[in-house]
C-alpha positions as CSV (number, residue, x, y, z in Angstrom):
1,M,0.0,0.0,0.0
2,T,1.2,3.5,-0.8
3,T,0.1,6.4,1.3
4,T,0.6,9.9,-0.1
5,V,-0.8,13.2,1.1
6,D,1.2,15.7,-1.0
7,T,1.6,15.3,-4.7
8,T,3.7,18.4,-5.3
9,T,6.7,17.5,-7.5
10,I,10.0,17.7,-5.7
11,T,13.0,19.1,-7.7
12,V,16.5,20.0,-6.7
13,E,19.8,20.8,-8.4
14,L,22.8,19.4,-6.6
15,P,26.5,20.0,-7.1
16,E,27.1,16.3,-7.8
17,A,25.6,14.4,-10.7
18,F,23.7,11.3,-9.4
19,D,24.0,8.0,-11.1
20,P,21.3,7.6,-13.8
21,R,20.4,4.2,-12.6
22,W,18.3,5.9,-9.9
23,N,15.8,6.1,-12.7
24,R,15.1,2.4,-12.2
25,L,13.1,3.2,-9.1
26,P,9.5,4.5,-9.7
27,G,8.9,8.2,-9.2
28,I,12.5,9.5,-9.3
29,T,14.1,11.0,-12.4
30,V,17.8,11.8,-12.4
31,D,19.2,14.0,-15.2
32,G,22.8,14.8,-14.2
33,T,22.7,17.1,-11.2
34,R,18.9,17.6,-11.4
35,I,16.6,15.3,-9.4
36,T,12.9,15.2,-9.8
37,I,10.6,13.2,-7.5
38,D,6.9,12.4,-7.9
39,P,5.8,11.8,-4.3
40,A,2.8,9.7,-5.4
41,E,5.1,7.3,-7.2
42,Y,8.2,7.4,-5.2
43,F,7.1,7.1,-1.6
44,F,5.5,4.1,0.0
45,R,4.1,6.4,2.7
46,F,4.2,10.2,2.6
47,E,2.1,11.8,5.3
48,I,4.1,14.9,6.4
49,S,5.6,17.4,4.0
50,S,7.5,19.5,6.5
51,W,11.0,19.0,8.0
52,L,13.2,20.6,10.6
53,V,16.5,22.0,9.1
54,I,19.4,24.2,9.9
55,D,21.5,25.9,7.2
56,W,24.7,23.9,6.7
57,Q,26.9,26.9,6.9
58,T,25.4,27.6,10.4
59,V,26.3,24.1,11.5
60,K,29.8,24.4,10.0
61,D,30.5,27.7,11.7
62,G,28.8,27.0,15.0
63,L,29.1,23.3,15.9
64,L,31.5,21.2,13.8
65,A,34.6,22.5,15.6
66,A,33.1,22.5,19.1
67,D,34.4,20.0,21.6
68,E,32.3,18.3,24.3
69,T,33.4,18.8,27.9
70,E,32.9,17.1,31.2
71,T,29.7,19.1,31.7
72,A,28.4,19.2,28.1
73,A,28.1,16.0,26.1
74,V,28.0,16.2,22.3
75,E,24.4,15.0,22.3
76,Q,23.4,17.9,24.6
77,M,25.3,20.3,22.5
78,A,23.5,19.1,19.4
79,L,20.1,19.3,21.1
80,D,20.7,22.9,22.3
81,F,22.0,23.8,18.8
82,I,18.8,22.5,17.2
83,K,16.7,24.4,19.7
84,D,18.5,27.6,19.0
85,H,18.8,27.4,15.2
86,A,16.4,25.0,13.6
87,R,13.5,26.1,11.4
88,S,10.6,24.2,9.7
89,T,10.5,24.0,5.9
90,G,8.0,22.5,3.5
91,D,10.5,22.6,0.7
92,A,11.7,19.0,0.1
93,G,14.2,20.2,-2.4
94,E,15.8,22.4,0.3
95,V,16.0,19.3,2.6
96,L,17.8,17.4,-0.2
97,A,20.2,20.2,-0.8
98,I,21.1,20.4,2.9
99,A,21.3,16.6,3.2
100,W,23.8,16.5,0.3
101,Q,26.0,18.9,2.2
102,V,25.7,16.8,5.3
103,Y,26.7,13.6,3.6
104,S,29.3,15.1,1.4
105,Y,31.0,16.0,4.7
106,L,30.4,12.6,6.5
107,F,31.3,10.5,3.4
108,R,34.4,12.4,2.3
109,D,37.4,10.8,0.7
110,E,39.8,11.3,3.6
111,H,37.9,8.6,5.5
112,L,39.0,5.9,3.0
113,V,42.3,5.3,4.7
114,T,40.8,4.7,8.1
115,L,37.9,2.4,7.2
116,G,40.0,-0.8,7.2
117,L,38.2,-1.9,4.0
118,P,40.8,-2.2,1.2
119,D,38.1,-2.8,-1.5
120,F,36.1,0.3,-0.5
121,T,36.6,3.1,-3.0
122,A,35.7,6.7,-3.6
123,G,32.9,5.4,-5.9
124,H,31.4,3.6,-2.9
125,L,31.5,6.9,-1.0
126,A,29.5,8.5,-3.8
127,M,26.9,5.8,-3.5
128,L,26.6,6.5,0.2
129,R,26.3,10.2,-0.4
130,Q,23.5,9.8,-3.0
131,A,21.5,7.2,-1.0
132,A,21.8,9.0,2.3
133,T,20.7,12.3,0.7
134,L,17.5,10.7,-0.5
135,M,17.0,9.1,2.9
136,A,16.7,12.6,4.4
137,L,13.1,12.8,3.2
138,N,12.1,9.9,5.5
139,K,10.4,11.0,8.7
140,V,9.5,9.7,12.1
141,E,7.2,11.6,14.5
142,L,7.9,12.2,18.2
143,D,5.4,9.5,19.1
144,G,7.5,7.0,17.1
145,H,5.0,6.8,14.1
146,I,6.8,6.4,10.8
147,S,5.2,9.1,8.6
148,N,7.4,9.2,5.5
149,V,9.0,6.1,3.9
150,G,10.8,6.0,0.5
151,P,12.8,3.3,-1.1
152,C,16.1,4.4,0.5
153,W,14.8,3.5,3.9
154,F,15.6,0.0,2.8
155,F,19.2,0.9,2.2
156,P,20.7,-2.4,1.0
157,S,17.9,-3.2,-1.4
158,A,17.8,0.3,-2.9
159,T,21.5,0.6,-3.4
160,G,21.7,-2.9,-4.7
161,V,19.0,-2.2,-7.3
162,V,20.5,1.1,-8.3
163,F,24.2,0.3,-8.3
164,D,24.1,-3.5,-9.3
165,L,25.8,-4.4,-6.0
166,S,26.5,-8.0,-5.1
167,E,25.3,-9.1,-1.6
168,T,28.9,-8.8,-0.4
169,D,29.4,-5.2,-1.8
170,G,26.0,-4.2,-0.4
171,Q,26.9,-5.4,3.1
172,M,30.2,-3.6,2.9
173,L,28.4,-0.4,1.9
174,D,25.9,-0.8,4.7
175,E,28.8,-1.4,7.2
176,V,30.3,2.0,6.4
177,Y,26.8,3.6,6.6
178,H,26.5,2.2,10.1
179,G,30.2,2.9,10.8
180,G,29.4,5.5,13.5
181,W,28.6,2.6,15.8
182,F,32.2,1.4,15.6
183,N,34.2,4.6,15.4
184,E,33.8,7.2,18.1
185,Y,35.3,10.0,16.1
186,R,32.9,9.4,13.2
187,R,30.0,9.0,15.6
188,I,30.6,12.4,17.0
189,E,31.0,13.9,13.5
190,G,27.6,12.3,12.7
191,I,25.9,13.7,15.7
192,K,27.0,17.2,14.9
193,A,26.4,17.1,11.2
194,H,22.9,15.7,11.5
195,T,21.8,18.7,13.5
196,A,21.4,20.3,10.0
197,L,18.6,17.8,9.4
198,G,17.0,18.5,12.8
199,G,18.0,15.5,14.8
200,R,20.2,12.4,15.1
201,L,20.6,9.4,12.7
202,V,18.7,6.4,14.1
203,H,19.3,3.0,12.7
204,G,16.5,0.5,12.8
205,C,19.0,-2.4,12.5
206,Q,20.3,-4.0,15.7
207,S,23.2,-6.5,15.9
208,V,23.3,-7.2,12.1
209,P,22.1,-5.3,9.0
210,D,18.5,-6.5,8.4
211,Q,17.0,-4.0,6.0
212,S,15.6,-1.9,8.8
213,G,17.2,1.3,7.5
214,G,17.6,4.6,9.1
215,V,16.1,8.0,9.6
216,V,17.1,11.3,11.1
217,A,14.8,11.6,14.1
218,A,14.2,14.4,16.4
219,Y,15.6,14.1,19.9
220,G,12.9,12.8,22.2
221,T,11.3,10.5,19.6
222,S,9.9,7.3,21.1
223,M,12.3,4.7,20.0
224,A,10.3,1.9,21.5
225,D,7.2,2.7,19.5
226,F,9.4,3.3,16.4
227,A,10.9,-0.2,16.7
228,V,7.5,-1.8,17.0
229,E,6.1,-0.1,13.9
230,L,9.3,-0.7,11.9
231,A,9.3,-4.4,12.6
232,G,5.9,-4.9,10.9
233,M,6.1,-2.6,7.9
234,K,8.9,-3.6,5.6
235,S,8.5,-6.9,3.8
236,E,6.0,-5.8,1.1
237,W,8.0,-2.6,0.3
238,I,11.3,-4.4,0.1
239,E,9.8,-6.9,-2.4
240,R,8.6,-3.9,-4.5
241,I,12.1,-2.4,-4.6
242,E,13.7,-5.8,-5.4
243,S,11.3,-6.2,-8.4
244,H,13.3,-3.4,-10.1
245,R,16.6,-5.2,-9.9
246,V,18.2,-5.7,-13.3
247,T,19.5,-9.2,-13.8
248,A,21.9,-10.5,-16.4
249,A,20.2,-12.1,-19.5
């Protein structure tokens, strides 16, 4: 079932050309740096067309270089920064533009030497930037209700379909996407950077990648209710994504 409440076409021009294979997914048209999304076709559920954002330059200038202290943890710093600077926008294109800046910072080439994955390339980082940018339109409400769900919620399936990834490559990509769990420096970077999208990155997966995806959720969101809803929502939508996978003749 697809739920959509807003049929306004979403368009954005980004500094980086996206892979044209994104056109395999319904409702998204990629033409170089221009992305057009038809919400009625693209989203599985699209109930809320407003997002909390902070201009990326404000985050760069005011938070990225700040250090936590014995009395101010980075999470509290992020929460206070959001309270002081965030604004609501109904412009999904603006959300995508800010998200691209966030993920261009988080998935930058300098991290390649520290990942410990010799087969991971700059091309893989570009895949992460593109998929994570589109994931920024996903949305969870404070009560834990999942209000917006697009294909990139199901990260391994969406990237596998678009980029023709093997299961091994898809898992490697997912591992780096989840890498903030395993690297404290990157985790702190992620907490600060995600203030630009109004919250913190929350992974639905637990001990292993299991197609439960992620979303930038506001601080204070009910994670217990989020987990319950997430557990029962995904199988049909994953199947629909996988139906667009291109197989060799």
